[in-house]
C-alpha positions in Angstrom: -21.9 -9.8 22.2 -22.4 -10.8 19.3 -24.2 -7.8 18.2 -21.7 -6.0 19.9 -19.2 -7.2 17.2 -21.3 -6.6 14.5 -22.1 -2.7 15.6 -18.1 -2.0 15.2 -17.5 -3.9 12.1 -20.7 -1.7 10.3 -19.0 1.3 11.9 -16.9 3.9 9.2 -13.0 3.5 9.3 -13.2 7.2 10.9 -15.6 6.8 13.0 -13.4 3.7 14.8 -10.9 5.9 14.8 -12.4 8.6 16.8 -13.1 5.4 19.0 -10.0 3.9 19.4 -8.4 7.5 20.3 -10.6 6.9 23.2 -8.8 4.0 24.3 -12.2 2.0 23.1 -10.0 -1.5 22.7 -13.0 -3.2 20.7 -12.6 -0.3 17.8 -8.7 -0.6 18.4 -8.9 -4.2 17.7 -11.6 -3.9 14.6 -9.8 -0.6 13.2 -7.1 -3.2 13.5 -8.9 -5.9 11.3 -10.2 -3.4 8.8 -6.8 -2.4 7.6 -4.1 -5.4 7.9 -4.9 -6.9 4.6 -4.4 -3.6 3.0 -1.0 -3.2 5.1 0.1 -6.9 4.0 -0.9 -6.3 0.2 1.3 -2.9 0.7 4.3 -4.4 2.0 3.9 -7.3 -0.5 4.1 -5.4 -3.6 7.2 -2.9 -1.8 9.5 -6.8 -0.3 11.5 -8.1 -2.9 10.2 -11.6 -1.0 7.9 -12.4 1.5 10.0 -13.6 4.0 10.4 -10.5 6.4 6.3 -10.0 5.0 4.3 -11.0 8.6 6.9 -9.6 11.1 6.2 -6.2 9.0 2.4 -6.5 9.1 3.1 -6.8 12.5 5.2 -4.3 13.5 3.2 -1.9 11.5 0.0 -2.7 12.9 1.3 -2.5 16.9 2.4 1.3 15.9 -0.9 1.4 15.0 -2.5 0.9 18.0 0.0 2.4 20.2 0.3 5.7 17.9 -3.6 6.4 17.2 -3.8 8.8 19.7 -0.9 11.5 18.0 -3.4 11.5 14.7 -4.5 14.9 14.6 -7.2 14.9 12.2 -9.1 11.2 12.0 -9.8 12.0 8.6 -6.5 11.6 7.7 -6.0 8.5 9.0 -5.3 6.8 5.4 -2.3 9.2 5.0 -1.3 8.8 8.4 -1.2 4.5 7.8 0.7 5.0 4.8 3.4 6.9 6.3 3.8 4.1 9.3 3.9 2.0 6.5 6.7 3.6 4.3 8.7 4.2 7.3 8.8 0.8 8.3 9.8 0.0 5.0 12.6 2.6 5.2 13.7 1.6 8.5 13.6 -1.9 7.5 16.0 -1.4 4.3 18.5 0.4 6.7 18.4 -2.1 8.9 19.5 -4.3 6.2 22.3 -2.0 4.9 20.8 -1.7 1.7 21.2 1.1 0.2 18.0 2.2 -2.1 17.9 2.5 -6.2 18.4 5.7 -7.2 16.6 7.8 -10.1 17.2 10.7 -12.1 14.4 12.8 -12.6 15.5 15.0 -16.0 12.0 15.2 -17.3 8.4 14.9 -15.9 6.3 12.7 -18.2 2.4 13.7 -18.6 0.7 10.9 -16.6 -0.6 8.3 -18.8 -4.1 7.6 -18.6 -3.5 4.0 -18.0 -5.0 2.1 -15.2 -3.0 -1.1 -13.8 -5.7 -3.0 -12.1 -4.9 -6.5 -9.7 -7.7 -9.0 -11.0 -7.9 -11.5 -8.3 -9.8 -14.9 -9.0 -13.0 -15.3 -8.5 -14.4 -18.4 -6.3 -17.2 -19.0 -9.3 -14.7 -19.2 -12.1 -13.5 -22.1 -13.9 -9.9 -23.9 -12.6 -8.2 -23.0 -16.3 -9.3 -19.5 -15.8 -8.1 -19.8 -11.8 -4.8 -20.3 -13.2 -4.5 -17.6 -15.6 -5.5 -15.1 -13.3 -2.9 -16.7 -10.5 -0.1 -15.8 -13.4 -1.1 -12.6 -14.2 -1.2 -11.3 -11.1 1.8 -12.8 -10.2 3.6 -11.1 -13.4 2.1 -8.0 -12.0 3.5 -8.5 -8.3 6.8 -9.3 -9.6 6.5 -6.4 -12.6 6.3 -4.2 -9.7 8.4 -5.6 -7.3 11.3 -5.2 -10.2 11.3 -1.4 -10.2 13.6 1.0 -8.7 12.1 1.8 -5.5 10.8 5.1 -5.6 9.0 4.5 -8.5 7.9 1.1 -6.6 6.4 3.0 -3.5 4.5 5.5 -5.6 3.0 3.4 -7.6 1.4 1.4 -4.6 0.3 4.4 -3.4 -1.4 6.0 -6.0 -2.5 2.8 -7.7 -3.3 0.3 -5.0 -3.9 2.8 -2.4 -5.6 5.6 -3.7 -3.5 8.4 -2.2 -3.4 11.5 -4.9 -0.6 13.4 -5.8 0.0 15.8 -2.8 -0.2 13.1 -0.5 2.2 10.8 -2.1 4.8 13.9 -2.5 4.2 13.8 1.5 4.3 10.4 2.5 7.6 10.4 0.0 8.6 13.8 0.8 9.1 14.8 -2.7 7.8 17.3 -5.3 4.7 16.9 -7.2 6.2 17.0 -10.2 9.2 14.1 -8.8 5.6 12.2 -7.6 4.2 12.4 -11.1 7.2 11.9 -13.1 8.3 8.5 -10.9 4.3 7.1 -11.6 4.4 7.8 -15.0 7.7 6.6 -15.3 7.0 3.4 -13.4 3.6 2.7 -15.6 5.4 3.0 -18.7 8.1 -0.2 -17.3 5.0 -1.8 -15.9 3.3 -1.5 -19.8 6.7 -2.5 -21.3 7.2 -5.5 -19.2 3.2 -6.8 -18.9 2.4 -6.2 -22.8 1.9 -9.9 -22.7 -0.2 -10.3 -19.9 -3.0 -7.4 -19.8 
């Protein structure tokens, strides 16, 4: 039994998706286990507070399990998952009767070659280093949460989910130029806010 679980744990994501589409419940279980922390992390940056975070994460994971057969190409799983996350987030915003913030796209900036990395605490670090890293992580998360919604979604999909400009454009139903502009402007805003931390 333990060997069987280990077999699924070592399996690449794409193979798990294929088996999950064939109603292999152990594959579905392992697939959900593998993606849940990414879904949770993505939502934690999208939502202004963590109150609804567990419920939305669970809702997304249920949608993945119920709709996995609808995915035509297992290689596109990550894009498909991000589409579910984004749509669920927008549905949540609509239900709360909040209006998404609007932004003007009056120019397209060339993307800056700036990487925003989230430093997670190393268990071997000293307490003071853990505090500094935790404080930095908190400041980054707060800065991202304060971005206009369109910027926030674009930068999260690019920097944390690793999507290409084309995939982000498809997910957000925007042009590639708009996506590049949003990411560039988000980076500029984050650099300004975080200049004392990173």
